C-alpha positions as CSV (number, residue, x, y, z in Angstrom):
1,M,-78.4,12.0,-16.5
2,S,-76.0,12.3,-19.7
3,G,-72.6,10.4,-20.0
4,S,-70.7,13.5,-19.8
5,A,-72.0,14.8,-15.9
6,T,-71.3,11.0,-15.2
7,F,-67.8,11.6,-16.4
8,R,-67.2,14.4,-14.2
9,R,-68.9,12.5,-11.3
10,A,-66.6,9.6,-11.7
11,A,-63.5,12.1,-12.2
12,L,-64.3,14.2,-9.2
13,A,-64.3,11.0,-7.3
14,L,-61.2,9.8,-8.2
15,V,-59.3,13.5,-7.3
16,L,-61.2,13.2,-3.9
17,L,-60.0,9.7,-3.4
18,A,-56.6,10.7,-4.4
19,A,-56.6,13.6,-1.9
20,A,-57.7,11.4,1.0
21,C,-55.2,8.7,0.1
22,G,-52.2,10.7,-1.2
23,S,-50.3,10.6,-4.0
24,P,-49.2,7.5,-5.3
25,Q,-45.7,9.3,-5.7
26,K,-45.3,10.0,-2.2
27,A,-46.8,6.7,-0.3
28,A,-44.2,5.2,1.6
29,G,-41.6,3.1,0.3
30,D,-41.2,5.5,-3.4
31,G,-40.1,8.2,-2.0
32,A,-36.0,8.9,-1.7
33,L,-33.8,6.7,0.4
34,K,-32.3,9.3,3.0
35,V,-29.2,8.6,4.7
36,G,-27.2,11.0,6.8
37,I,-23.4,11.6,7.3
38,I,-22.7,13.2,10.1
39,Y,-18.4,13.9,10.3
40,S,-15.5,16.1,11.0
41,Q,-15.5,18.6,8.0
42,T,-13.7,21.0,10.2
43,G,-11.7,20.6,13.4
44,P,-9.0,18.2,14.5
45,L,-9.8,15.5,12.3
46,A,-11.1,16.9,9.1
47,S,-8.5,15.5,7.0
48,Y,-9.6,12.1,8.2
49,G,-13.3,13.6,7.7
50,Q,-12.5,14.6,3.9
51,Q,-11.2,11.1,3.0
52,Y,-13.7,9.7,4.6
53,A,-16.6,11.5,2.6
54,D,-14.9,11.3,-0.3
55,G,-14.8,7.9,0.5
56,F,-18.0,7.7,0.4
57,R,-19.6,8.9,-2.5
58,A,-17.1,6.8,-4.7
59,G,-18.5,3.9,-2.7
60,L,-21.9,4.8,-3.1
61,A,-21.5,5.1,-7.0
62,Y,-19.5,1.8,-7.0
63,A,-22.5,-0.1,-5.1
64,T,-25.4,1.6,-7.3
65,Q,-23.4,1.1,-10.0
66,G,-23.5,4.7,-11.0
67,T,-27.2,5.3,-10.3
68,G,-27.6,6.3,-7.1
69,K,-30.3,4.6,-6.9
70,V,-31.6,1.6,-5.0
71,G,-34.6,-0.9,-6.1
72,G,-35.5,2.3,-8.3
73,R,-35.2,4.8,-5.3
74,T,-32.6,7.7,-5.0
75,V,-30.4,7.6,-2.3
76,E,-30.5,10.6,-0.7
77,V,-27.4,11.7,1.4
78,T,-26.9,14.8,4.0
79,Y,-24.3,15.8,5.4
80,A,-23.6,17.5,8.7
81,D,-20.5,19.0,10.1
82,D,-19.6,17.7,13.9
83,A,-16.6,19.6,14.4
84,G,-15.4,16.2,16.1
85,D,-17.8,17.6,18.9
86,P,-20.3,15.0,20.4
87,A,-23.0,17.6,21.4
88,K,-22.4,18.7,18.1
89,A,-23.0,15.1,16.4
90,V,-26.1,14.7,18.7
91,A,-27.5,17.9,17.8
92,A,-27.5,17.0,14.2
93,A,-28.0,13.6,14.9
94,K,-31.4,14.8,16.0
95,D,-32.2,17.0,13.4
96,L,-31.9,14.2,10.9
97,I,-33.9,11.9,12.9
98,G,-36.8,14.3,13.3
99,K,-36.9,15.1,9.6
100,G,-37.4,11.4,9.0
101,Y,-33.9,9.9,8.1
102,R,-33.7,6.2,9.6
103,V,-29.7,5.4,8.4
104,L,-27.0,7.2,10.1
105,G,-23.0,7.1,9.4
106,G,-19.8,8.8,9.5
107,S,-18.4,9.7,12.9
108,T,-14.7,10.2,12.6
109,A,-14.0,10.7,16.2
110,S,-14.3,7.6,18.4
111,G,-15.8,10.6,21.2
112,V,-19.0,11.1,19.2
113,A,-19.3,7.4,17.7
114,T,-19.5,6.1,21.4
115,Q,-22.7,9.0,22.4
116,L,-24.1,8.4,19.0
117,A,-24.7,4.8,19.1
118,P,-27.1,4.9,22.0
119,L,-28.8,7.8,20.4
120,A,-29.2,5.6,17.6
121,A,-30.6,2.9,20.0
122,T,-33.1,4.7,21.5
123,N,-34.5,5.8,18.1
124,K,-33.9,2.8,16.5
125,V,-32.3,4.2,13.6
126,L,-29.1,2.4,11.7
127,F,-26.0,3.7,12.8
128,V,-22.9,2.9,10.9
129,S,-19.8,4.3,12.7
130,G,-16.6,5.8,10.3
131,P,-12.7,5.7,11.2
132,A,-14.0,5.7,14.8
133,A,-11.8,3.1,16.3
134,A,-12.8,2.4,19.9
135,D,-13.5,-1.3,20.3
136,A,-16.8,-0.4,22.6
137,L,-18.6,0.4,19.7
138,T,-18.3,-3.2,19.1
139,G,-21.2,-4.9,20.7
140,L,-22.8,-1.9,22.0
141,N,-26.3,-1.8,20.6
142,R,-27.8,-4.5,17.5
143,Y,-28.3,-0.5,15.7
144,T,-24.8,0.3,15.9
145,F,-22.1,-1.1,13.0
146,R,-18.8,-0.1,11.6
147,S,-17.1,0.3,8.9
148,G,-13.4,0.9,10.2
149,R,-11.1,-0.9,11.8
150,Q,-11.0,-0.9,15.8
151,S,-8.1,-0.5,18.4
152,Y,-7.8,-4.2,18.3
153,Q,-7.3,-5.1,15.6
154,D,-4.4,-2.4,15.7
155,V,-2.7,-4.3,18.1
156,Q,-2.7,-7.7,16.8
157,T,-1.0,-6.0,13.8
158,A,1.4,-4.8,15.9
159,K,1.7,-7.7,18.4
160,A,4.1,-8.9,16.3
161,Y,6.8,-6.9,16.3
162,L,7.2,-7.4,20.4
163,G,9.6,-10.2,20.1
164,S,11.4,-11.3,23.1
165,G,10.5,-8.2,25.2
166,K,8.5,-8.1,28.0
167,K,8.4,-4.1,28.7
168,V,5.5,-2.4,26.8
169,L,4.7,1.6,27.1
170,V,2.0,2.7,25.4
171,F,1.8,6.8,24.6
172,A,-2.0,7.5,23.3
173,P,-3.9,10.7,24.0
174,D,-5.9,11.1,27.1
175,S,-8.9,10.2,24.8
176,A,-11.9,7.4,24.1
177,F,-9.4,6.5,21.0
178,G,-6.2,6.6,23.7
179,K,-8.2,4.8,26.2
180,S,-9.3,2.1,23.9
181,N,-5.6,1.3,22.2
182,V,-4.4,1.2,26.2
183,A,-7.1,-1.4,26.8
184,A,-6.5,-3.4,23.5
185,V,-2.7,-3.6,24.2
186,E,-3.4,-4.7,28.1
187,A,-5.9,-7.4,26.7
188,V,-3.7,-8.5,23.4
189,I,0.2,-8.0,24.4
190,G,-0.7,-7.8,28.6
191,G,-2.5,-10.7,28.3
192,A,0.3,-12.7,26.2
193,G,2.8,-11.7,29.5
194,A,4.0,-8.3,28.9
195,T,3.6,-5.2,31.7
196,V,2.2,-2.9,29.8
197,T,2.1,1.1,31.2
198,N,0.9,4.1,29.8
199,I,1.1,7.8,29.5
200,A,-1.9,9.6,29.0
201,V,-1.1,12.7,26.9
202,P,-3.9,15.7,27.4
203,A,-5.7,15.3,23.8
204,T,-5.5,19.2,23.7
205,A,-1.7,19.5,24.0
206,T,0.6,21.3,21.5
207,D,3.9,20.5,23.5
208,F,5.0,16.9,23.7
209,T,8.5,17.5,25.0
210,P,8.0,16.4,28.8
211,F,5.8,13.4,27.5
212,A,8.7,13.0,25.3
213,R,11.0,12.8,28.0
214,Q,8.7,10.1,30.3
215,A,8.8,7.8,27.1
216,R,13.0,7.8,27.3
217,A,13.1,7.6,31.1
218,A,11.2,4.9,31.2
219,A,13.2,2.8,28.8
220,P,10.5,0.4,27.5
221,D,11.5,-2.7,25.1
222,L,8.7,-1.7,22.6
223,L,6.8,1.9,22.9
224,F,3.4,1.6,20.9
225,V,2.3,5.4,20.1
226,A,-1.4,5.8,19.5
227,W,-2.2,9.0,18.2
228,A,-4.2,11.1,15.4
229,G,-5.3,14.5,14.6
230,S,-3.3,17.4,13.5
231,T,-0.8,17.6,16.5
232,A,1.1,14.6,15.1
233,S,3.9,16.1,13.5
234,A,4.5,17.8,16.6
235,M,4.4,14.6,18.8
236,W,6.9,12.8,16.8
237,Q,9.0,15.4,16.6
238,A,9.5,15.8,20.5
239,L,10.0,12.0,20.2
240,D,12.3,12.3,18.0
241,Q,14.3,15.5,19.1
242,Q,14.3,13.5,23.1
243,G,16.2,10.3,21.3
244,V,12.9,8.4,22.0
245,L,13.4,6.8,18.5
246,P,16.5,5.9,18.0
247,S,16.4,4.0,21.9
248,T,13.8,1.5,21.6
249,T,10.9,-0.3,19.4
250,V,8.7,2.5,18.1
251,V,5.4,0.7,16.8
252,T,2.9,3.1,15.4
253,G,0.1,3.2,13.1
254,L,0.9,4.4,9.4
255,D,-1.2,7.7,9.6
256,I,-2.5,9.6,6.3
257,R,0.2,10.1,3.7
258,A,0.3,14.1,4.2
259,T,1.8,13.1,8.0
260,W,5.0,10.7,6.2
261,P,7.2,13.7,5.7
262,V,7.2,14.9,9.2
263,F,9.3,11.1,9.9
264,G,12.1,12.1,8.0
265,A,15.0,9.3,8.5
266,A,13.5,8.6,11.3
267,G,10.6,6.5,9.4
268,G,12.8,3.9,8.3
269,R,13.2,2.9,11.9
270,L,9.9,2.7,12.9
271,H,7.7,-0.7,12.7
272,L,4.3,0.4,11.3
273,L,0.9,-0.9,11.5
274,A,-1.2,-0.2,8.9
275,H,-5.4,-0.3,8.4
276,Y,-4.4,1.0,5.0
277,F,-2.4,2.7,2.6
278,D,-1.9,3.5,-1.4
279,G,-0.5,-0.3,-3.0
280,A,-1.8,-2.3,-0.3
281,T,-4.3,-3.8,-2.2
282,D,-5.0,-4.2,-6.0
283,N,-8.9,-5.5,-6.9
284,P,-11.6,-3.7,-8.4
285,A,-12.8,-1.8,-5.4
286,E,-9.5,-0.3,-4.9
287,Q,-9.2,1.1,-8.7
288,A,-12.9,1.9,-8.8
289,L,-11.9,4.1,-5.4
290,A,-8.9,5.7,-7.3
291,K,-10.2,6.6,-9.9
292,A,-13.3,8.6,-8.1
293,V,-10.6,10.6,-5.1
294,P,-8.9,13.4,-6.2
295,G,-5.7,13.1,-7.3
296,G,-6.0,9.3,-8.1
297,R,-3.9,8.4,-4.9
298,T,-6.4,6.6,-2.0
299,D,-5.1,7.3,1.4
300,L,-6.1,5.6,5.3
301,F,-9.9,6.6,5.7
302,H,-10.9,6.2,2.0
303,P,-11.8,2.8,2.7
304,D,-13.8,3.4,5.6
305,G,-16.3,5.7,3.4
306,F,-16.0,3.2,0.8
307,A,-17.3,0.2,3.1
308,A,-19.9,2.5,4.5
309,A,-21.9,3.2,1.5
310,Q,-21.4,-0.6,0.4
311,M,-22.8,-1.9,3.8
312,I,-25.7,1.1,3.6
313,V,-26.7,0.3,0.5
314,H,-26.9,-3.9,1.2
315,A,-29.0,-2.7,4.0
316,L,-31.2,-0.3,2.2
317,D,-31.7,-3.0,-0.6
318,R,-32.6,-5.5,1.3
319,G,-35.0,-3.8,4.6
320,G,-36.0,-0.2,2.2
321,D,-37.6,1.8,5.1
322,D,-37.5,-1.2,8.1
323,V,-34.7,-0.7,10.3
324,D,-35.3,-4.7,11.8
325,K,-34.4,-5.9,8.0
326,M,-31.5,-3.6,7.4
327,I,-30.0,-5.0,10.8
328,T,-30.7,-8.5,9.5
329,A,-29.2,-7.9,5.8
330,L,-26.0,-6.7,7.2
331,E,-25.8,-9.4,10.2
332,G,-23.0,-11.7,8.0
333,Y,-22.6,-9.8,5.8
334,R,-19.5,-10.5,3.7
335,F,-18.4,-8.1,1.1
336,D,-15.5,-7.4,-1.4
337,S,-14.3,-4.3,-0.6
338,V,-10.7,-2.0,-0.8
339,K,-8.9,-3.3,1.7
340,G,-10.5,-7.2,0.4
341,T,-12.6,-9.6,1.9
342,L,-14.9,-7.8,5.0
343,T,-17.3,-9.6,7.0
344,V,-19.8,-8.2,9.5
345,R,-19.6,-10.6,12.0
346,A,-23.4,-11.1,13.4
347,A,-22.8,-11.8,17.1
348,D,-21.3,-8.3,18.0
349,H,-21.5,-6.6,14.5
350,A,-17.7,-6.2,14.7
351,L,-16.1,-5.8,11.2
352,L,-13.2,-9.0,10.5
353,Q,-10.9,-7.1,7.6
354,P,-7.7,-8.2,6.7
355,M,-4.9,-5.9,8.2
356,F,-1.1,-4.7,7.1
357,Q,2.4,-3.9,7.8
358,A,4.7,-1.3,6.4
359,K,7.9,0.4,6.4
360,L,8.6,4.2,5.3
361,T,11.3,5.3,2.9
362,G,11.1,8.5,2.6
363,D,7.4,9.3,0.9
364,T,6.9,5.8,0.0
365,A,5.3,3.1,1.8
366,A,6.1,-0.5,0.8
367,L,4.1,-3.1,2.5
368,T,5.8,-6.0,4.3
369,G,3.2,-8.3,5.6
370,T,-0.5,-9.0,5.6
371,I,-2.5,-9.9,9.3
372,S,-5.5,-12.1,7.9
373,A,-8.9,-10.9,8.7
374,D,-9.0,-14.1,11.4
375,D,-5.6,-13.5,12.6
376,A,-6.6,-9.4,13.0
377,A,-10.3,-10.6,14.4
378,P,-11.1,-9.1,18.0
379,P,-13.0,-11.8,20.3
380,A,-16.4,-11.7,20.7
381,A,-18.7,-9.3,22.5
382,A,-21.8,-10.1,24.2
383,M,-24.3,-7.9,22.3
384,K,-25.2,-5.0,25.1
385,G,-28.7,-3.9,23.7
């Protein structure tokens, strides 16, 4: 047999072996690391979703040192719009899971997050929720984590404003987000001896006058307002017009910068708890975020996206394609982010983080206090699944 014939047969054998085993470039563990981000690109929380997505992109660049790669593998991100609709979110998640995605993030709305979390557990994929604040996500299942704060942490920050008052009224939407806030106020402030009642406003409401009148008539020592979305301006206008703001101590979360002008002169009378605002922190992560976001001004939900990217990169770096290893990597993970040092509590996946207190003067927010991560921490929840 000639040497050339022997060479041709050997070459053919190698080709057949490659065909049978698959190309090395396409073998498991060598392809892109796929991440699906499902959030509100449109709908009532679209402005929040945009901040989250911008923060995620900035965080991904920061966590991968600008390479967009983990362990030499490209992080391939697919963004899907849920429009704030749980059914659309579930459909998008099922589509991504069916295409082999093992990591999902996003969830601007609590109602969406509480639907995606069980789906993640059923399909054994990692889910890192975003701005959704519902306390129910903490400890819901071992596959679910969060990159933002939860309602309990908001209320812990508000607690200091009560003083000697004993009558607290919660003004919130009749939604997962609103109910979570009511439950948190009852647990934190009610647990300290105050009487807590609430006004559950339809989440679709556009006329807030009758609800503002109810709030004024109740004459609480402290009115805790939990509201989010595009109708916030109309809500605050109604509370002001009905004389609620000057008649009682009003505590609320500091919303995105675009909503600040609606307070007008009344802004200075509000006692503000703040998840985050531009100027609350100054550290390398915050500086990187500010350089990356449009206009250079950070806002309320940028840190949630930034932290999500850091968490996901860490999970992929330690776990690769193995979701169980990703979970183990995140449990107890402590890292420096935009808000400061964050810790994923291993027992229930709560994200321990500092919270802030602020005052508004016109269109400027000033930091008046910081609540430590330990002082804002929610009680440990039993892991459900």
